[in-house]
N, C-alpha and C positions, 0 to 999 in steps of 0.2 A: 507494498501498500503506499504509494510515494504524494505528495499532494505542498501542501503549507500548513505550518501551526500557528498559532502564535503563544507569546511565550508571558507575561505577565508576571518580571519577578521585581516589577515597583514596590522598595519600602524592606524588602529581603536583602539578607549583610551576606556577603561573600563567604563561604562556597558557595551559597543557595541558587543563585543564577544561574552559575554554572552548571552546579549540578539538575536546575529543572531543563537546561538546555539539553542538558547530553538524556535526561532521559524521551524530550519529545525529540530528540535525532532517533530514536530508537522506535520510537513509538509509530516515526516513519515509515523503516523498513526497506529505504531504499533513498534512490535521487528525491529531493525537496526543497525547500525554504523553509526558513524559520525566522518569524520578525518575534526577536527579544527586548523587551522593556524592563531597564536595569537603573537603578538610579545610586546602588553602594558605588562612591568613588573608582573602590579598587575593581569592579566589575570588568571597565575593559581592557585592563589589564589580563587579567584572567579569563575573558572570552577571547581576545585573542591570541593567547597561550594554547587554548583548548582546540579552536581553529586551527592552527597552525604543527600543531599536534595529528588534525586529525585532517587537514588537509581539503579544508571547507575552506571556499572564499569568504569574509568577512567582508561589509559595508556597512558605514557610518553613513548618516543623513546629517549634513548638514541643519537643516532645516526643522532635523525632531532630535535635541537634542535626549541621552537615553535610549534609546531606538536603532538598533545593528541590527541589520539584516544577513542570514547564515546561506550560501546557495552549498546545498550539500549536492555533490554529483554521482556519488559514489555509495554505497551501501553503507549504512554506519554501524 
Protein backbone atom coordinates (compact mmCIF):
# COMPACT_ATOMS: atom_id res chain seq x y z
CA UNK A 1 0.00 0.00 0.00
CA UNK A 2 1.61 3.27 -1.09
CA UNK A 3 0.36 6.82 -1.02
CA UNK A 4 0.55 9.79 1.25
CA UNK A 5 0.48 10.26 4.99
CA UNK A 6 0.25 13.25 7.31
CA UNK A 7 2.09 13.04 10.62
CA UNK A 8 1.17 15.79 13.07
CA UNK A 9 3.92 15.74 15.67
CA UNK A 10 3.45 19.32 16.85
CA UNK A 11 3.87 19.60 20.58
CA UNK A 12 5.90 16.40 20.77
CA UNK A 13 9.51 16.47 21.86
CA UNK A 14 12.22 14.43 20.20
CA UNK A 15 12.57 11.59 19.65
CA UNK A 16 8.77 11.30 19.20
CA UNK A 17 8.50 13.14 15.85
CA UNK A 18 11.11 10.83 14.28
CA UNK A 19 9.48 7.76 15.82
CA UNK A 20 6.12 8.81 14.36
CA UNK A 21 7.78 9.42 10.98
CA UNK A 22 9.33 5.94 11.05
CA UNK A 23 5.99 4.34 11.87
CA UNK A 24 4.25 6.23 9.05
CA UNK A 25 6.93 5.04 6.61
CA UNK A 26 6.40 1.42 7.69
CA UNK A 27 2.64 1.83 7.29
CA UNK A 28 3.12 3.12 3.73
CA UNK A 29 4.63 -0.22 2.87
CA UNK A 30 6.40 1.15 -0.21
CA UNK A 31 6.98 4.32 -2.17
CA UNK A 32 5.03 7.39 -1.13
CA UNK A 33 5.13 10.77 0.54
CA UNK A 34 4.86 11.83 4.13
CA UNK A 35 4.19 15.35 5.34
CA UNK A 36 5.35 15.76 8.92
CA UNK A 37 4.53 18.75 11.08
CA UNK A 38 7.00 19.10 13.95
CA UNK A 39 7.78 22.14 16.08
CA UNK A 40 10.48 20.79 18.40
CA UNK A 41 13.65 22.81 17.62
CA UNK A 42 15.68 19.57 17.37
CA UNK A 43 13.22 17.88 14.99
CA UNK A 44 14.70 19.22 11.72
CA UNK A 45 18.11 17.79 12.58
CA UNK A 46 16.72 14.40 13.61
CA UNK A 47 14.35 14.20 10.63
CA UNK A 48 17.23 15.03 8.25
CA UNK A 49 19.43 12.37 9.87
CA UNK A 50 16.75 9.69 9.52
CA UNK A 51 16.12 10.64 5.89
CA UNK A 52 19.82 10.48 5.10
CA UNK A 53 20.14 7.10 6.79
CA UNK A 54 17.14 5.66 4.89
CA UNK A 55 17.86 7.32 1.54
CA UNK A 56 14.64 9.35 1.61
CA UNK A 57 14.38 12.79 0.03
CA UNK A 58 13.57 15.62 2.43
CA UNK A 59 12.15 18.97 1.47
CA UNK A 60 11.14 21.82 3.74
CA UNK A 61 8.71 24.53 2.72
CA UNK A 62 9.87 28.08 3.51
CA UNK A 63 6.24 29.22 3.51
CA UNK A 64 5.26 26.58 6.09
CA UNK A 65 7.66 26.59 9.01
CA UNK A 66 7.78 23.29 10.88
CA UNK A 67 6.51 21.36 7.82
CA UNK A 68 8.72 18.78 6.11
CA UNK A 69 7.88 16.62 3.11
CA UNK A 70 9.58 13.26 2.80
CA UNK A 71 9.59 11.29 -0.44
CA UNK A 72 10.15 7.56 -0.09
CA UNK A 73 11.07 6.02 -3.42
CA UNK A 74 11.93 2.54 -2.20
CA UNK A 75 10.36 0.19 0.28
CA UNK A 76 10.61 1.48 3.82
